[in-house]
C-alpha positions as CSV (number, residue, x, y, z in Angstrom):
1,M,28.6,22.7,12.0
2,A,28.7,23.0,8.2
3,Q,28.6,19.8,6.1
4,T,31.1,19.4,3.3
5,I,31.0,17.2,0.3
6,N,34.2,15.7,-1.1
7,L,34.2,16.7,-4.8
8,G,37.2,14.6,-5.6
9,L,37.0,11.7,-8.1
10,D,37.7,9.4,-5.2
11,N,34.2,9.9,-3.9
12,P,32.3,6.8,-5.1
13,E,28.9,8.0,-3.8
14,L,29.1,11.2,-5.8
15,Y,30.4,9.8,-9.0
16,R,28.4,6.5,-9.0
17,G,27.5,5.9,-12.7
18,C,30.4,7.9,-14.1
19,E,33.4,6.4,-15.8
20,I,36.7,7.2,-14.1
21,E,40.0,6.0,-15.5
22,K,43.4,6.1,-13.9
23,V,46.2,7.3,-16.1
24,A,49.7,7.5,-14.7
25,G,48.3,7.2,-11.2
26,R,45.8,10.1,-11.6
27,A,42.0,9.7,-11.8
28,N,40.4,11.2,-14.9
29,L,36.6,11.5,-15.6
30,T,35.9,9.9,-19.0
31,T,32.2,10.4,-18.9
32,S,31.1,13.4,-21.0
33,V,30.7,16.6,-19.1
34,V,27.0,16.9,-20.0
35,S,26.3,13.3,-18.8
36,A,28.5,13.7,-15.7
37,I,26.6,16.8,-14.6
38,E,23.3,15.0,-14.8
39,I,24.6,11.9,-13.0
40,V,26.4,13.9,-10.2
41,G,23.3,16.1,-9.8
42,E,21.1,13.0,-9.3
43,N,23.6,11.5,-6.9
44,I,23.7,14.7,-4.8
45,A,19.9,14.8,-4.7
46,A,19.9,11.2,-3.4
47,M,22.5,11.9,-0.6
48,A,21.4,12.5,3.0
49,I,22.6,16.1,3.2
50,S,21.3,18.4,5.9
51,T,19.9,21.7,4.6
52,R,19.1,23.0,8.0
53,K,20.4,26.5,8.6
54,R,22.1,27.4,11.9
């Protein structure tokens, strides 16, 4: 079974350390793109994700 990652801004584990602001009921990433890429990359590396091929 393939594992999926929720890339939505409502995923606190993925976006931990990023600033997210709600405007008119919609979540917006306010962290700069360069910083967010680094933060999200570190968060993904820390997640328990199976890399086993089937």
